[in-house]
N, CA, C and O atoms as CSV, one atom per row, in Angstrom:
chain,resi,resn,atom,element,x,y,z
A,1,MET,N,N,106.731,163.221,143.324
A,1,MET,CA,C,107.837,162.545,142.677
A,1,MET,C,C,107.547,162.463,141.189
A,1,MET,O,O,106.435,162.143,140.769
A,2,ASN,N,N,108.547,162.751,140.421
A,2,ASN,CA,C,108.440,162.602,138.970
A,2,ASN,C,C,109.375,161.491,138.530
A,2,ASN,O,O,110.521,161.415,138.973
A,3,LEU,N,N,108.882,160.644,137.670
A,3,LEU,CA,C,109.682,159.552,137.144
A,3,LEU,C,C,109.876,159.791,135.656
A,3,LEU,O,O,108.914,159.865,134.893
A,4,ARG,N,N,111.115,159.908,135.263
A,4,ARG,CA,C,111.409,160.121,133.851
A,4,ARG,C,C,111.854,158.800,133.238
A,4,ARG,O,O,112.867,158.223,133.635
A,5,LEU,N,N,111.101,158.345,132.291
A,5,LEU,CA,C,111.405,157.108,131.584
A,5,LEU,C,C,111.937,157.446,130.199
A,5,LEU,O,O,111.643,158.503,129.640
A,6,ARG,N,N,112.730,156.518,129.655
A,6,ARG,CA,C,113.120,156.673,128.255
A,6,ARG,C,C,111.854,156.516,127.418
A,6,ARG,O,O,110.868,155.939,127.874
A,7,ASP,N,N,111.887,157.028,126.204
A,7,ASP,CA,C,110.719,156.943,125.330
A,7,ASP,C,C,110.281,155.501,125.103
A,7,ASP,O,O,109.085,155.207,125.109
A,8,ASP,N,N,111.247,154.595,124.902
A,8,ASP,CA,C,110.897,153.196,124.662
A,8,ASP,C,C,110.271,152.553,125.898
A,8,ASP,O,O,109.377,151.716,125.778
A,9,GLN,N,N,110.738,152.941,127.081
A,9,GLN,CA,C,110.153,152.414,128.310
A,9,GLN,C,C,108.718,152.901,128.479
A,9,GLN,O,O,107.824,152.138,128.845
A,10,GLU,N,N,108.522,154.177,128.208
A,10,GLU,CA,C,107.189,154.753,128.359
A,10,GLU,C,C,106.193,154.095,127.402
A,10,GLU,O,O,105.063,153.790,127.783
A,11,GLU,N,N,106.618,153.884,126.181
A,11,GLU,CA,C,105.731,153.246,125.203
A,11,GLU,C,C,105.422,151.807,125.595
A,11,GLU,O,O,104.276,151.369,125.505
A,12,ALA,N,N,106.431,151.079,126.025
A,12,ALA,CA,C,106.213,149.691,126.449
A,12,ALA,C,C,105.308,149.630,127.677
A,12,ALA,O,O,104.463,148.742,127.786
A,13,LEU,N,N,105.484,150.555,128.579
A,13,LEU,CA,C,104.642,150.616,129.772
A,13,LEU,C,C,103.194,150.907,129.399
A,13,LEU,O,O,102.276,150.290,129.939
A,14,LYS,N,N,102.994,151.821,128.502
A,14,LYS,CA,C,101.634,152.139,128.042
A,14,LYS,C,C,100.984,150.929,127.382
A,14,LYS,O,O,99.818,150.630,127.638
A,15,ARG,N,N,101.736,150.235,126.533
A,15,ARG,CA,C,101.192,149.038,125.871
A,15,ARG,C,C,100.830,147.961,126.891
A,15,ARG,O,O,99.774,147.335,126.800
A,16,GLN,N,N,101.711,147.754,127.854
A,16,GLN,CA,C,101.466,146.740,128.876
A,16,GLN,C,C,100.243,147.109,129.713
A,16,GLN,O,O,99.402,146.257,130.001
A,17,ALA,N,N,100.149,148.354,130.093
A,17,ALA,CA,C,99.014,148.812,130.894
A,17,ALA,C,C,97.710,148.617,130.137
A,17,ALA,O,O,96.716,148.161,130.704
A,18,GLN,N,N,97.716,148.959,128.872
A,18,GLN,CA,C,96.515,148.797,128.062
A,18,GLN,C,C,96.149,147.314,127.931
A,18,GLN,O,O,94.976,146.952,128.015
A,19,ALA,N,N,97.139,146.476,127.729
A,19,ALA,CA,C,96.888,145.038,127.588
A,19,ALA,C,C,96.304,144.441,128.865
A,19,ALA,O,O,95.502,143.509,128.813
A,20,GLU,N,N,96.713,144.985,130.011
A,20,GLU,CA,C,96.238,144.475,131.290
A,20,GLU,C,C,95.014,145.215,131.815
A,20,GLU,O,O,94.445,144.829,132.836
A,21,GLY,N,N,94.611,146.269,131.128
A,21,GLY,CA,C,93.477,147.058,131.610
A,21,GLY,C,C,93.801,147.793,132.903
A,21,GLY,O,O,92.947,147.959,133.774
A,22,ARG,N,N,95.034,148.224,133.007
A,22,ARG,CA,C,95.495,148.927,134.205
A,22,ARG,C,C,96.073,150.267,133.803
A,22,ARG,O,O,96.176,150.597,132.621
A,23,THR,N,N,96.445,151.029,134.815
A,23,THR,CA,C,97.122,152.292,134.536
A,23,THR,C,C,98.629,152.065,134.598
A,23,THR,O,O,99.098,151.181,135.315
A,24,PRO,N,N,99.381,152.857,133.855
A,24,PRO,CA,C,100.835,152.767,133.964
A,24,PRO,C,C,101.303,152.974,135.414
A,24,PRO,O,O,102.240,152.318,135.870
A,25,GLN,N,N,100.655,153.870,136.112
A,25,GLN,CA,C,101.025,154.153,137.497
A,25,GLN,C,C,100.880,152.908,138.369
A,25,GLN,O,O,101.745,152.643,139.203
A,26,SER,N,N,99.818,152.147,138.194
A,26,SER,CA,C,99.622,150.957,139.025
A,26,SER,C,C,100.700,149.909,138.745
A,26,SER,O,O,101.126,149.195,139.652
A,27,ILE,N,N,101.135,149.820,137.497
A,27,ILE,CA,C,102.197,148.867,137.153
A,27,ILE,C,C,103.509,149.292,137.790
A,27,ILE,O,O,104.230,148.454,138.333
A,28,VAL,N,N,103.828,150.565,137.734
A,28,VAL,CA,C,105.062,151.061,138.338
A,28,VAL,C,C,105.017,150.890,139.854
A,28,VAL,O,O,106.016,150.497,140.457
A,29,GLN,N,N,103.890,151.174,140.473
A,29,GLN,CA,C,103.774,151.000,141.919
A,29,GLN,C,C,103.986,149.542,142.315
A,29,GLN,O,O,104.657,149.259,143.308
A,30,GLU,N,N,103.425,148.627,141.553
A,30,GLU,CA,C,103.610,147.209,141.829
A,30,GLU,C,C,105.079,146.811,141.669
A,30,GLU,O,O,105.610,146.031,142.460
A,31,ALA,N,N,105.721,147.351,140.646
A,31,ALA,CA,C,107.137,147.052,140.422
A,31,ALA,C,C,107.989,147.556,141.593
A,31,ALA,O,O,108.915,146.868,142.023
A,32,VAL,N,N,107.689,148.722,142.098
A,32,VAL,CA,C,108.426,149.274,143.237
A,32,VAL,C,C,108.188,148.404,144.471
A,32,VAL,O,O,109.127,148.104,145.208
A,33,ASP,N,N,106.942,148.000,144.697
A,33,ASP,CA,C,106.640,147.122,145.830
A,33,ASP,C,C,107.431,145.827,145.755
A,33,ASP,O,O,107.997,145.386,146.755
A,34,ARG,N,N,107.474,145.217,144.583
A,34,ARG,CA,C,108.229,143.966,144.409
A,34,ARG,C,C,109.713,144.177,144.664
A,34,ARG,O,O,110.353,143.373,145.341
A,35,PHE,N,N,110.256,145.253,144.126
A,35,PHE,CA,C,111.664,145.562,144.323
A,35,PHE,C,C,111.980,145.714,145.806
A,35,PHE,O,O,112.948,145.133,146.296
A,36,LEU,N,N,111.175,146.486,146.518
A,36,LEU,CA,C,111.418,146.718,147.937
A,36,LEU,C,C,111.308,145.429,148.737
A,36,LEU,O,O,112.090,145.210,149.662
A,37,GLU,N,N,110.364,144.585,148.400
A,37,GLU,CA,C,110.213,143.304,149.087
A,37,GLU,C,C,111.435,142.420,148.835
A,37,GLU,O,O,111.964,141.812,149.766
A,38,GLN,N,N,111.880,142.349,147.589
A,38,GLN,CA,C,113.051,141.526,147.259
A,38,GLN,C,C,114.300,142.028,147.967
A,38,GLN,O,O,115.079,141.234,148.496
A,39,GLU,N,N,114.494,143.331,147.980
A,39,GLU,CA,C,115.675,143.886,148.639
A,39,GLU,C,C,115.614,143.645,150.139
A,39,GLU,O,O,116.643,143.379,150.761
A,40,GLY,N,N,114.440,143.733,150.725
A,40,GLY,CA,C,114.279,143.420,152.145
A,40,GLY,C,C,114.607,141.968,152.424
A,40,GLY,O,O,115.259,141.653,153.420
A,41,ASP,N,N,114.155,141.080,151.543
A,41,ASP,CA,C,114.465,139.659,151.687
A,41,ASP,C,C,115.959,139.417,151.571
A,41,ASP,O,O,116.524,138.643,152.343
A,42,ARG,N,N,116.601,140.068,150.619
A,42,ARG,CA,C,118.047,139.894,150.444
A,42,ARG,C,C,118.814,140.358,151.676
A,42,ARG,O,O,119.768,139.711,152.106
A,43,ALA,N,N,118.389,141.478,152.234
A,43,ALA,CA,C,119.049,141.999,153.430
A,43,ALA,C,C,118.883,141.026,154.593
A,43,ALA,O,O,119.822,140.820,155.362
A,44,THR,N,N,117.716,140.435,154.727
A,44,THR,CA,C,117.469,139.461,155.791
A,44,THR,C,C,118.348,138.235,155.609
A,44,THR,O,O,118.926,137.738,156.576
A,45,VAL,N,N,118.456,137.744,154.383
A,45,VAL,CA,C,119.291,136.573,154.120
A,45,VAL,C,C,120.752,136.889,154.433
A,45,VAL,O,O,121.440,136.071,155.044
A,46,ARG,N,N,121.234,138.059,154.023
A,46,ARG,CA,C,122.617,138.432,154.317
A,46,ARG,C,C,122.853,138.511,155.828
A,46,ARG,O,O,123.865,138.027,156.334
A,47,ARG,N,N,121.911,139.125,156.536
A,47,ARG,CA,C,122.049,139.278,157.986
A,47,ARG,C,C,122.062,137.915,158.668
A,47,ARG,O,O,122.913,137.648,159.516
A,48,LEU,N,N,121.120,137.058,158.298
A,48,LEU,CA,C,121.060,135.730,158.909
A,48,LEU,C,C,122.257,134.876,158.514
A,48,LEU,O,O,122.775,134.116,159.333
A,49,GLY,N,N,122.695,134.995,157.272
A,49,GLY,CA,C,123.864,134.253,156.835
A,49,GLY,C,C,125.093,134.625,157.644
A,49,GLY,O,O,125.856,133.752,158.059
A,50,ALA,N,N,125.287,135.913,157.867
A,50,ALA,CA,C,126.435,136.374,158.652
A,50,ALA,C,C,126.325,135.890,160.094
A,50,ALA,O,O,127.321,135.493,160.698
A,51,LYS,N,N,125.132,135.924,160.634
A,51,LYS,CA,C,124.911,135.480,162.015
A,51,LYS,C,C,125.259,133.999,162.167
A,51,LYS,O,O,125.982,133.624,163.091
A,52,TYR,N,N,124.755,133.166,161.278
A,52,TYR,CA,C,124.975,131.725,161.406
A,52,TYR,C,C,126.367,131.311,160.967
A,52,TYR,O,O,126.873,130.276,161.403
A,53,GLU,N,N,126.986,132.100,160.116
A,53,GLU,CA,C,128.363,131.802,159.730
A,53,GLU,C,C,129.269,131.910,160.950
A,53,GLU,O,O,130.141,131.066,161.160
A,54,VAL,N,N,129.062,132.942,161.746
A,54,VAL,CA,C,129.868,133.132,162.953
A,54,VAL,C,C,129.511,132.069,163.990
A,54,VAL,O,O,130.395,131.455,164.587
A,55,ARG,N,N,128.238,131.862,164.196
A,55,ARG,CA,C,127.773,130.933,165.228
A,55,ARG,C,C,128.193,129.492,164.938
A,55,ARG,O,O,128.517,128.744,165.860
A,56,HIS,N,N,128.189,129.107,163.681
A,56,HIS,CA,C,128.447,127.721,163.303
A,56,HIS,C,C,129.718,127.582,162.471
A,56,HIS,O,O,129.805,126.708,161.608
A,57,ALA,N,N,130.685,128.426,162.725
A,57,ALA,CA,C,131.905,128.422,161.916
A,57,ALA,C,C,132.632,127.089,161.985
A,57,ALA,O,O,133.063,126.563,160.958
A,58,ASP,N,N,132.773,126.542,163.177
A,58,ASP,CA,C,133.512,125.278,163.301
A,58,ASP,C,C,132.851,124.140,162.532
A,58,ASP,O,O,133.529,123.476,161.748
A,59,PRO,N,N,131.563,123.887,162.721
A,59,PRO,CA,C,130.951,122.781,161.965
A,59,PRO,C,C,130.933,123.019,160.449
A,59,PRO,O,O,130.857,122.065,159.673
A,60,LEU,N,N,131.001,124.271,160.032
A,60,LEU,CA,C,130.960,124.557,158.604
A,60,LEU,C,C,132.310,124.367,157.921
A,60,LEU,O,O,132.380,124.292,156.694
A,61,ARG,N,N,133.369,124.291,158.697
A,61,ARG,CA,C,134.698,124.060,158.093
A,61,ARG,C,C,134.752,122.655,157.523
A,61,ARG,O,O,134.164,121.715,158.057
A,62,ARG,N,N,135.459,122.547,156.449
A,62,ARG,CA,C,135.632,121.229,155.842
A,62,ARG,C,C,136.610,120.401,156.668
A,62,ARG,O,O,137.568,120.939,157.224
A,63,PRO,N,N,136.378,119.124,156.748
A,63,PRO,CA,C,137.332,118.284,157.486
A,63,PRO,C,C,138.738,118.440,156.905
A,63,PRO,O,O,138.922,118.471,155.688
A,64,GLY,N,N,139.702,118.534,157.779
A,64,GLY,CA,C,141.085,118.648,157.349
A,64,GLY,C,C,141.565,120.075,157.208
A,64,GLY,O,O,142.743,120.286,156.921
A,65,GLU,N,N,140.716,121.060,157.393
A,65,GLU,CA,C,141.152,122.464,157.278
A,65,GLU,C,C,141.663,122.966,158.597
A,65,GLU,O,O,142.074,124.122,158.700
């Protein structure tokens, strides 16, 4: 896989990696891991929200509706 970054992104990534004593690759890998974890969490919340919305629709209605 090749990742093409804008010049400003590449420079900022290099500076950050140097400041942290890491490689740019390790920073990008960590960022991808975080993204995938967050998206997985969001999907779980959406799935559970839809499940409980259907299951508990009556109690969730406001009185008088």
